[in-house]
C-alpha positions as CSV (number, residue, x, y, z in Angstrom):
1,M,-2.3,128.5,7.4
2,I,-0.1,127.4,4.4
3,Q,-1.7,128.1,1.1
4,V,-0.8,126.7,-2.3
5,I,-1.0,128.6,-5.6
6,T,-0.6,127.3,-9.1
7,K,2.9,129.1,-9.3
8,D,4.1,126.9,-6.4
9,V,3.2,123.8,-8.3
10,M,4.8,125.1,-11.6
11,E,8.1,125.9,-9.8
12,K,8.1,122.6,-7.8
13,F,7.8,120.3,-10.7
14,K,9.4,122.7,-13.3
15,L,6.3,122.9,-15.5
16,H,6.3,124.8,-18.8
17,L,3.7,127.5,-18.9
18,V,1.9,127.5,-22.3
19,S,-0.9,130.0,-21.8
20,G,-3.2,131.7,-19.2
21,Q,-0.2,133.3,-17.4
22,E,-2.4,135.8,-15.5
23,G,-3.9,132.9,-13.6
24,I,-0.8,131.4,-12.0
25,G,-1.7,133.1,-8.8
26,R,-4.9,131.0,-8.4
27,Y,-5.3,129.1,-5.1
28,I,-5.3,125.3,-5.0
29,T,-7.7,124.3,-2.1
30,T,-7.8,120.5,-2.6
31,S,-5.3,117.7,-3.1
32,D,-7.8,115.8,-5.2
33,I,-6.8,115.8,-8.9
34,S,-9.4,115.3,-11.8
35,R,-8.8,113.6,-15.0
36,P,-11.8,115.0,-17.1
37,G,-12.7,112.1,-19.3
38,L,-16.4,112.3,-18.8
39,E,-16.3,116.0,-19.3
40,M,-14.6,115.6,-22.6
41,A,-17.5,113.4,-23.5
42,G,-19.9,116.2,-22.5
43,Y,-21.0,115.3,-19.0
44,F,-20.4,118.3,-16.8
45,T,-23.2,117.8,-14.2
46,H,-20.7,117.0,-11.5
47,Y,-17.6,118.6,-12.8
48,P,-15.1,119.2,-10.0
49,A,-14.0,122.6,-11.2
50,N,-11.9,123.5,-8.1
51,R,-9.4,120.6,-8.8
52,V,-6.4,120.6,-10.9
53,Q,-7.3,119.1,-14.2
54,L,-4.8,116.6,-15.6
55,L,-5.1,115.7,-19.4
56,G,-3.2,112.7,-20.6
57,K,-3.0,110.7,-23.9
58,T,-6.4,109.3,-23.6
59,E,-8.2,112.5,-23.0
60,L,-6.5,114.4,-25.7
61,S,-6.8,111.6,-28.2
62,F,-10.6,111.6,-27.6
63,F,-10.6,115.4,-27.8
64,D,-9.0,115.3,-31.3
65,M,-11.9,113.2,-32.6
66,L,-14.5,115.8,-31.8
67,P,-15.9,118.2,-34.4
68,P,-14.6,121.7,-34.1
69,D,-17.7,123.2,-32.6
70,I,-17.9,120.6,-30.0
71,K,-14.3,121.1,-29.1
72,Q,-15.0,124.9,-28.5
73,E,-17.8,124.2,-26.3
74,R,-16.2,121.4,-24.2
75,I,-12.9,123.3,-23.6
76,S,-14.7,126.5,-22.7
77,K,-16.6,124.6,-20.0
78,L,-13.4,123.0,-18.8
79,C,-11.7,126.4,-18.3
80,S,-14.1,127.6,-15.6
81,Q,-13.4,130.5,-13.1
82,E,-12.7,128.1,-10.3
83,T,-10.2,125.8,-12.2
84,P,-6.7,126.5,-10.7
85,A,-4.8,124.9,-13.6
86,I,-4.9,122.5,-16.5
87,I,-1.8,120.2,-16.8
88,I,-0.9,118.3,-19.9
89,S,1.3,115.2,-19.3
90,R,4.0,113.4,-21.4
91,G,4.9,116.6,-23.1
92,L,1.9,116.4,-25.5
93,D,1.0,119.2,-27.8
94,V,-1.6,121.5,-26.3
95,P,-4.7,121.9,-28.6
96,Q,-5.1,125.4,-30.0
97,E,-8.8,125.5,-28.6
98,L,-7.3,125.0,-25.0
99,I,-4.8,127.8,-25.5
100,E,-7.3,130.3,-26.6
101,A,-9.9,129.3,-23.9
102,S,-7.3,129.4,-21.1
103,N,-6.1,132.9,-22.2
104,D,-9.8,134.1,-22.3
105,N,-10.5,132.8,-18.7
106,N,-7.0,133.2,-17.3
107,V,-6.7,129.5,-16.5
108,P,-3.0,128.4,-16.6
109,V,-2.1,125.6,-19.0
110,L,1.0,123.8,-18.0
111,V,3.0,120.9,-19.5
112,T,5.0,118.2,-17.8
113,Q,7.2,115.5,-19.4
114,L,6.3,112.9,-16.8
115,T,3.6,110.2,-17.6
116,T,0.1,110.9,-16.3
117,T,0.1,108.3,-13.5
118,R,3.5,109.3,-12.1
119,F,2.8,113.0,-12.1
120,S,-0.6,112.5,-10.5
121,S,1.0,110.5,-7.7
122,R,3.7,113.1,-7.1
123,L,1.4,116.1,-7.3
124,T,-1.2,114.4,-5.0
125,N,1.6,113.7,-2.4
126,F,2.9,117.4,-2.6
127,L,-0.6,118.8,-2.2
128,E,-1.5,116.5,0.7
129,S,1.5,117.5,2.6
130,K,1.0,121.2,1.9
131,L,-2.7,121.3,2.6
132,A,-2.7,119.0,5.5
133,P,-4.4,120.2,8.7
134,T,-1.7,121.7,11.1
135,T,-1.2,122.6,14.7
136,A,1.7,123.4,17.1
137,I,2.3,121.9,20.5
138,H,4.7,122.8,23.2
139,G,7.0,119.8,23.7
140,V,10.1,117.9,22.4
141,L,10.0,115.4,19.6
142,V,12.7,112.8,19.6
143,D,13.2,109.7,17.3
144,I,13.9,106.8,19.7
145,Y,14.6,103.5,18.0
146,G,12.5,104.5,15.1
147,I,9.6,105.6,17.3
148,G,8.5,109.3,17.1
149,V,8.0,110.2,20.8
150,L,6.5,113.5,21.7
151,I,7.6,114.5,25.2
152,M,5.2,116.9,26.9
153,G,5.0,118.5,30.3
154,K,4.8,121.9,32.1
155,S,7.6,124.3,31.7
156,G,10.7,123.5,33.9
157,V,9.7,119.7,34.3
158,G,12.9,118.6,32.5
159,K,11.7,117.8,28.8
160,S,14.8,119.3,27.1
161,E,17.2,117.9,29.7
162,T,15.7,114.4,29.1
163,A,16.0,114.9,25.4
164,L,19.6,115.8,25.8
165,E,20.3,112.6,27.5
166,L,18.5,110.6,24.9
167,I,20.6,112.4,22.2
168,K,23.8,111.5,24.0
169,K,22.6,107.8,24.0
170,G,22.4,107.9,20.2
171,H,18.8,108.9,19.5
172,R,17.8,112.0,17.3
173,L,16.3,115.2,18.0
174,V,13.5,116.5,15.7
175,A,12.2,119.6,17.5
176,D,12.5,121.4,20.9
177,D,10.1,123.7,22.5
178,S,7.6,124.0,19.6
179,V,6.6,121.1,17.5
180,E,4.7,121.9,14.2
181,I,2.4,119.0,13.4
182,R,0.5,118.2,10.2
183,Q,-1.9,115.3,9.5
184,E,-0.8,114.2,6.1
185,A,-3.1,111.1,5.9
186,E,-5.5,109.2,8.2
187,N,-3.8,108.4,11.5
188,M,-0.5,109.8,10.3
189,L,0.9,112.8,12.1
190,I,4.2,114.4,11.0
191,G,6.1,116.6,13.4
192,N,8.9,119.0,12.4
193,P,10.6,122.0,14.0
194,P,9.8,125.6,13.1
195,P,12.6,126.9,10.7
196,L,13.8,129.3,13.6
197,L,14.4,126.4,16.1
198,E,15.8,123.8,13.7
199,N,18.6,121.7,15.3
200,L,18.4,123.9,18.4
201,L,17.9,122.8,22.1
202,E,17.4,125.1,25.2
203,I,19.0,124.0,28.4
204,R,18.4,126.1,31.5
205,G,21.6,127.4,32.9
206,I,23.5,126.8,29.5
207,G,21.2,128.5,27.0
208,I,20.6,127.6,23.4
209,I,22.9,124.8,22.0
210,N,23.1,123.5,18.4
211,I,22.8,119.7,18.5
212,M,24.0,119.1,15.0
213,T,27.2,121.2,15.7
214,L,27.8,119.4,19.0
215,F,26.9,115.8,18.1
216,G,26.9,115.6,14.3
217,A,24.3,115.4,11.6
218,S,23.3,111.9,12.8
219,A,21.8,113.4,15.9
220,V,19.0,115.4,14.2
221,R,16.5,114.7,11.6
222,P,14.1,117.2,9.8
223,Y,10.7,115.5,10.6
224,K,9.3,112.3,12.1
225,R,5.9,110.6,12.4
226,I,4.5,110.9,15.9
227,T,3.3,107.5,17.3
228,L,3.7,107.9,21.1
229,V,3.1,110.8,23.5
230,V,5.0,110.9,26.9
231,E,3.8,113.4,29.5
232,L,6.1,114.3,32.3
233,E,4.6,115.5,35.4
234,T,5.9,116.2,39.0
235,W,5.4,113.1,41.3
236,D,2.0,113.5,43.1
237,P,2.0,110.9,46.1
238,D,-1.8,111.3,46.2
239,K,-2.2,110.3,42.6
240,G,-2.6,106.7,41.4
241,Y,-0.3,105.9,38.5
242,D,-0.6,103.0,36.2
243,R,1.5,100.1,37.4
244,L,0.5,97.3,35.1
245,G,0.0,99.0,31.6
246,L,-3.4,97.4,30.8
247,D,-5.1,100.7,30.5
248,E,-4.1,102.5,27.3
249,E,-4.7,106.3,27.3
250,K,-5.1,108.2,24.2
251,M,-4.5,111.9,23.3
252,K,-6.2,113.4,20.3
253,I,-4.0,115.5,18.0
254,I,-6.0,117.1,15.1
255,D,-8.0,114.1,14.0
256,T,-5.7,111.3,15.2
257,N,-5.7,109.4,18.6
258,V,-2.1,108.8,19.8
259,T,-1.2,106.4,22.5
260,K,-0.1,108.6,25.6
261,L,1.8,107.5,28.8
262,T,2.1,109.7,31.9
263,I,5.5,109.4,33.7
264,P,5.9,111.0,37.1
265,V,9.2,112.7,37.7
266,Q,11.0,112.9,41.0
267,P,14.7,112.8,42.1
268,G,16.4,109.4,41.5
269,R,14.2,108.4,38.5
270,N,16.2,108.0,35.3
271,V,13.6,109.5,33.0
272,S,15.5,109.0,29.8
273,V,15.9,105.3,30.3
274,I,12.1,105.0,31.2
275,I,11.2,106.7,28.0
276,E,13.7,104.5,26.0
277,V,12.0,101.4,27.5
278,A,8.5,102.9,26.8
279,A,9.4,103.3,23.2
280,M,10.7,99.7,22.9
281,N,7.7,98.3,24.8
282,Y,5.4,100.3,22.4
283,R,7.2,98.7,19.4
284,L,6.7,95.3,21.0
285,K,3.0,95.8,21.6
286,K,2.6,96.6,17.9
287,M,4.4,93.3,17.1
288,G,2.0,91.5,19.3
289,V,4.0,91.1,22.5
290,N,2.2,92.6,25.5
291,A,3.9,92.0,28.9
292,A,0.9,93.4,30.9
293,E,-1.6,91.1,29.2
294,E,0.7,88.2,29.7
295,F,1.0,88.9,33.4
296,A,-2.8,89.3,33.6
297,R,-3.2,85.9,31.9
298,R,-0.7,84.3,34.2
299,L,-2.5,85.8,37.3
300,E,-5.9,84.5,36.1
301,E,-4.4,81.0,35.7
302,V,-2.9,81.1,39.3
303,I,-6.3,82.3,40.7
304,A,-8.1,79.6,38.7
305,S,-5.7,76.9,39.9
306,N,-6.1,78.0,43.5
307,D,-9.8,78.0,43.2
308,E,-9.7,74.4,42.0
309,M,-7.5,73.4,44.9
310,D,-10.0,74.9,47.3
311,D,-12.8,72.8,45.8
312,F,-11.1,69.5,47.1
């Protein structure tokens, strides 16, 4: 599990450390950020102490209006043992009371030159990416016409060989063998390769090949949103496969349901072309064009027309 500490944020955004240096190893456990305006006014009943506290021009200008004894009280409560960091935006001056309280409680106080809103947005995106739920799935992730297709199946069914054919046709490899997946937002799964396997593809009989070296930088990409799962399986003559496409199967990955297609594999079937068409058809469905539903509608019209003829 990836963990984020205050030092990571400080280095990522090149923040200036003012005080509380001993606390830069504190863990940040949530992507939520707090702007403690109510706390500055004295309301600490529901103070989210475990969040990064972001102070801007509004909070600090209000703080300057408080009497000295109230300042000490409020800022001491703000620097709790759970607080991972207090960040000052716009490069504003840090109040002396905050410096003293942060040193006493080992709460890092950092300064950024960015505006409050812009820094809040960037920090939230960074933390959501780092703290997102993650998993790893055995398969191949390929970018096909802008659709992130996760190809799954038992070992030896031909996942990597299919991916190689797709790459030769101009599509892009994201990950082979192991796909690391994180859920960055609701219904948003992002897949990327483990650092050890980046740009590599394993082909039985040949071994490990470097896709970027063979096909160029345009043949790979570092990550891709997963929107379609294709499972390859050896053709089973006793199994009934979907021939119309009216029933949509789903696969749950972390907390997101992803559309799943099962494609039987046997000699003579061009699997790479089938997956290409599946990606294009998925995109058309999202645009409101569904060939299966159109066929069903036409069939119903023909049946209804025949029933009317029988009534005469």
